[in-house]
C-alpha positions in Angstrom: -4.4 7.6 -11.4 -6.4 9.7 -8.9 -4.8 12.7 -7.3 -2.6 11.8 -4.3 -1.0 13.6 -1.4 2.5 12.9 0.0 2.9 13.4 3.7 6.3 13.9 5.4 7.6 16.1 8.3 8.9 19.5 7.1 12.5 18.8 8.4 14.1 15.4 8.8 17.6 15.1 10.3 19.5 11.8 9.5 22.8 10.2 10.4 25.4 9.8 13.1 25.6 12.8 15.5 22.6 14.8 14.1 21.0 15.1 17.6 23.1 18.2 18.2 21.7 19.8 15.0 18.2 19.0 16.3 18.9 21.1 19.5 19.9 24.0 17.4 16.8 23.6 15.2 14.6 23.5 18.3 16.1 26.8 19.6 15.4 28.4 16.2 11.7 27.7 16.5 11.5 29.8 19.7 9.8 27.2 21.9 10.6 27.4 25.6 9.4 24.4 27.5 9.2 20.8 26.3 7.3 17.8 27.6 9.6 14.9 26.9 7.6 11.7 26.4 9.6 8.6 26.8 10.0 5.3 28.7 11.9 4.1 31.8 14.7 2.2 30.0 15.8 5.4 28.2 15.8 7.3 31.5 18.0 4.5 33.0 20.4 4.5 30.1 20.9 8.2 30.5 19.6 9.2 27.1 16.8 11.3 28.5 19.2 13.2 30.7 21.5 13.7 27.6 18.6 15.3 25.6 17.4 17.5 28.6 21.0 18.8 29.0 21.4 19.5 25.3 18.1 21.4 25.3 19.1 23.5 28.4 22.3 24.5 26.6 20.0 26.0 23.9 17.8 27.8 26.4 15.0 25.3 26.5 13.6 23.8 29.7 11.9 20.4 29.9 9.8 18.1 32.1 9.7 14.3 31.6 6.8 11.8 31.3 8.4 8.4 31.4 5.5 6.0 32.1 4.8 5.1 28.4 4.0 1.4 28.1 5.2 -0.8 25.1 1.6 -0.6 23.9 0.7 3.0 24.9 -2.9 3.3 26.2 -5.5 5.9 26.9 -4.4 6.3 30.5 -0.8 7.1 29.3 -2.2 9.8 27.1 -4.3 11.3 29.9 -1.4 11.3 32.4 1.0 12.9 29.9 -1.6 15.6 29.0 -2.0 16.4 32.7 1.8 17.0 33.1 1.9 19.0 29.9 -0.9 21.3 31.1 0.4 21.6 34.7 3.8 22.7 33.5 2.5 24.9 30.6 4.7 23.2 28.0 4.5 24.8 24.6 5.8 21.8 22.6 6.3 18.0 22.9 9.4 15.9 22.3 9.0 12.1 21.8 12.1 10.2 22.6 12.4 6.5 21.9 10.7 4.1 19.5 7.1 3.8 18.3 5.6 3.7 21.7 6.7 7.1 23.0 6.2 8.6 19.5 2.6 7.4 19.3 1.9 8.5 22.9 3.4 11.9 22.3 1.3 12.4 19.1 -1.8 11.6 21.0 -1.0 14.0 23.9 -0.1 16.8 21.4 -3.3 16.1 19.3 -5.6 16.3 22.3 -3.8 19.3 23.8 -4.6 21.3 20.6 -8.0 19.9 19.8 -9.6 19.1 23.2 -11.8 16.1 24.1 -10.3 12.6 24.5 -8.0 10.6 22.3 -10.8 8.2 21.6 -12.6 11.0 19.7 -9.9 10.8 17.0 -10.0 7.1 16.0 -10.1 6.7 12.3 -8.9 9.0 9.5 -8.5 12.8 9.8 -10.9 13.3 12.7 -9.1 16.4 14.2 -9.9 20.0 13.3 -6.4 21.5 13.7 -2.7 20.6 14.0 -1.4 19.1 17.2 0.9 21.0 19.5 4.4 21.1 17.8 6.1 17.7 18.1 9.8 16.9 17.7 10.3 13.2 17.3 13.8 11.8 18.3 14.0 8.2 17.2 16.0 5.5 18.9 14.9 2.4 17.1 14.9 1.4 13.4 11.4 0.1 12.9 8.1 1.8 13.4 8.9 5.1 11.5 6.3 6.7 13.8 8.8 9.6 14.1 7.8 10.8 10.6 4.3 9.4 9.9 0.7 10.5 10.4 -0.1 7.2 12.1 -0.8 7.0 15.8 -1.7 3.7 17.5 -3.2 3.8 21.0 -4.7 0.9 23.0 -8.2 1.3 24.4 -8.0 -1.1 27.4 -11.8 -1.0 27.9 -12.3 -2.5 24.4 -9.0 -4.5 24.3 -8.4 -2.9 20.8 -5.6 -0.8 19.3 -7.1 2.4 17.9 -5.7 3.4 14.5 -5.5 7.2 14.4 -4.5 8.2 10.9 -4.4 12.0 10.8 -2.3 14.5 8.9 -2.3 16.7 12.0 -0.2 14.2 13.9 2.8 14.6 11.6 5.8 15.8 13.6 7.4 19.2 12.7 10.9 17.7 13.0 12.1 14.1 12.9 15.5 13.0 14.2 17.2 9.7 13.3 20.7 9.8 14.9 22.0 6.3 14.5 24.3 6.8 17.4 21.2 6.5 19.7 20.5 3.1 18.2 23.8 1.4 19.0 22.5 0.2 22.4 19.4 -1.5 21.1 19.3 -5.2 22.2 19.2 -7.9 19.5 15.5 -8.9 20.2 14.3 -5.3 19.8 16.5 -4.8 16.7 15.0 -7.8 15.1 11.4 -7.0 16.0 11.7 -3.3 14.8 13.6 -4.3 11.7 10.9 -6.8 10.7 8.3 -4.2 11.4 10.0 -1.9 8.9 10.1 -4.8 6.3 6.4 -5.2 6.9 5.8 -1.5 6.3 7.7 -1.6 3.0 6.0 -4.8 1.7 2.5 -3.8 2.7 3.0 -0.4 1.1 4.3 -1.9 -2.1 1.3 -4.3 -2.6 -1.2 -1.6 -1.4 -4.0 -0.4 -3.6 -2.8 3.2 -2.9 0.8 2.6 -4.0 2.3 5.3 -6.3 5.7 5.4 -8.2 7.1 7.5 -5.3 6.0 5.0 -2.6 7.2 2.1 -4.7 10.7 3.5 -5.0 10.9 4.1 -1.2 9.4 0.6 -0.4 11.8 -1.4 -2.7 14.9 0.5 -1.5 13.8 -0.1 2.1 13.4 -3.9 1.4 16.9 -4.0 -0.1 18.6 -2.2 2.8 16.8 -4.4 5.4 17.7 -7.6 3.5 21.3 -6.5 3.4 21.8 -5.1 6.9 19.2 -6.4 9.4 21.1 -9.6 10.2 24.3 -7.7 10.9 22.5 -5.1 13.1 21.0 -8.0 15.1 24.2 -10.0 15.5 26.6 -7.0 15.9 24.6 -4.2 17.5 27.7 -1.8 17.6 28.2 -2.0 13.8 27.7 1.7 12.9 27.2 1.1 9.2 24.4 -1.5 9.8 22.7 0.8 12.3 22.8 3.8 9.9 21.6 1.7 7.0 18.7 0.4 9.1 17.8 3.9 10.1 17.5 4.9 6.5 15.6 1.7 5.7 13.0 2.3 8.4 12.6 5.9 7.3 12.1 4.9 3.6 9.6 2.3 4.6 7.8 5.0 6.6 7.7 7.3 3.6 6.1 4.4 1.7 3.4 3.4 4.1 2.7 7.0 5.4 1.4 7.6 1.9 0.3 4.2 0.5 -1.0 3.0 3.8 -0.8 -0.7 4.9 -2.8 -3.9 4.8 -4.0 -6.9 6.7 -0.7 -7.7 8.4 -1.1 -4.5 10.5 -4.9 -4.9 10.7 -4.4 -8.3 12.3 -1.3 -7.5 14.3 -3.0 -4.5 16.0 -5.6 -7.0 17.4 -2.9 -9.3 18.8 -1.2 -6.4 20.4 -4.3 -4.9 21.8 -5.8 -8.2 23.1 -2.7 -9.8 24.6 -0.4 -6.8 25.0 2.2 -8.3 22.6 5.1 -6.6 20.8 3.9 -5.1 17.6 7.0 -5.9 15.5 7.0 -9.6 16.4 3.3 -9.9 15.6 3.9 -8.3 12.2 6.9 -10.6 11.5 4.9 -13.7 12.2 1.8 -12.7 10.2 3.7 -11.2 7.2 4.3 -14.4 5.2 0.8 -15.7 5.9 -0.9 -12.6 4.7 1.3 -12.3 1.7 0.5 -16.0 0.8 -3.2 -14.9 0.8 -2.4 -11.7 -1.2 -0.4 -13.6 -3.8 -3.6 -14.6 -5.6 -3.8 -10.9 -6.8 -0.3 -9.5 -6.1 2.1 -12.2 -7.3 3.8 -9.8 -9.7 4.5 -7.3 -7.0 5.7 -9.9 -4.6 8.1 -11.0 -7.3 9.5 -7.5 -7.4 10.0 -7.7 -3.6 11.8 -11.0 -4.0 14.2 -9.2 -6.4 14.7 -6.4 -3.9 15.6 -9.0 -1.3 18.4 -10.3 -3.6 16.6 -13.4 -4.9 17.0 -14.6 -8.4 13.5 -14.9 -10.0 14.6 -14.8 -13.6 12.5 -17.2 -15.8 10.1 -17.9 -12.9 6.3 -17.6 -13.2 4.7 -14.9 -11.2 3.3 -17.4 -8.7 6.8 -19.0 -8.3 8.4 -15.6 -7.8 5.8 -14.7 -5.1 6.6 -18.0 -3.3 10.3 -17.2 -3.4 9.5 -13.9 -1.8 7.5 -15.5 1.0 10.3 -18.1 1.6 12.8 -15.2 1.8 10.7 -13.4 4.4 10.5 -16.6 6.5 14.3 -17.1 6.2 15.1 -13.6 7.3 12.6 -13.9 10.2 14.2 -17.2 11.3 17.7 -15.7 11.0 16.9 -12.9 13.5 15.1 -15.4 15.9 11.5 -14.3 15.4 9.2 -16.9 16.9 7.6 -19.4 14.4 4.0 -18.8 15.4 1.7 -16.6 17.6 0.8 -19.6 19.8 4.3 -19.2 21.3 3.2 -15.6 22.3 0.0 -16.8 24.0 -2.6 -16.5 21.3 -5.6 -18.8 21.9 -7.6 -20.4 19.1 -10.9 -19.6 20.9 -10.2 -15.8 20.6 -9.8 -15.9 16.8 -13.4 -14.9 15.9 -13.1 -11.8 18.1 -9.6 -10.9 16.7 -10.8 -11.4 13.2 -14.0 -9.3 13.7 -11.9 -6.4 15.1 -9.3 -6.8 12.3 -12.0 -6.3 9.7 -12.8 -2.9 11.3 -9.1 -1.7 11.3 -8.4 1.3 9.0 -5.1 -0.4 7.8 -7.0 -3.1 6.0 -8.7 -0.8 3.6 -5.7 -0.7 1.2 -4.9 -4.5 1.3 -4.7 -5.7 -2.4 -7.6 -8.1 -1.8 -10.4 -7.8 0.8 -10.7 -11.1 2.8 -13.9 -12.5 4.2 -14.3 -13.0 8.0 -13.6 -16.7 7.5 -10.4 -16.0 5.5 -9.1 -13.7 8.3 -9.9 -16.5 10.8 -8.0 -19.0 8.6 -4.9 -16.7 8.3 -4.8 -16.4 12.1 -5.0 -20.2 12.5 -2.2 -20.7 10.0 -0.1 -18.2 11.9 -0.4 -20.1 15.1 
């Protein structure tokens, strides 16, 4: 096996009530003024005010940028950067799910390296670490609070740029499951299926290692055991905490083993139609794994076992099919749409979507490299 690197934030706070510990940690770093990058719903829920007050108790002032879109774009990054510079902030806090985290990473990266965020598309294009970033997570899905992945929409090209850069790794990640109790069922389902996608894609990735395998399979088990409850009973503290651990484990897996064609294709749907990322992943996941099963059947059998399925005595192909059926069943149980046509995807756009998917950095580690025609076919089957 070739030499590998394992990326993770230096400090990761987990569990109910750990937000208070985070404020103490921030004070210890000596930073003075934060740019809080978030979205309007969290302002309206009072979560942003709660964090700002907690910071002030520890001698840290803050300003808020709350215009982040569900699919953050280049304009979001530019606006946030202007507020950061005008207020002379010396660090950034991302508060929310994947959208604020990704936007904050992009702001912090450009603040330290100059230029525009479009300059950093691809892998490790920056020269130096971003401005310090503290990522406070409120959803159990993207794991952007602890990864080196940053996804920003370029509206001029209608594509999601994949920025994979060790310099976007936050200094401190915070997963306080108390902040997740208010997540609505639809968001809980979409982010949970996003985490499942991370775990499965990392497990079948060509860059998988024994460390990422262990993280991925444990994540799959936790999601299989607790996602349905988290969706049906959002105030269930145990389910919320287990899902927070699950998404973090899945993040540890894909942050180091990378992803595959589910994400490469989902990014195109999100960028082209402005669709929710987790839902796109959930719909595409069984279709891409059906394609991958021709080379990764054994691994998908392992995933089936992690999902609680009995595959004893089954052939590798049959075990892989049991895995794919279990993925579909979980998606159906948490009310994921059956196909992307329901979300507005048009068949005439498939060639463009497929062409862009084949350029996405996430596809490089897929267990088998599809042809253009095969990507088009997967999109058609997912409709």
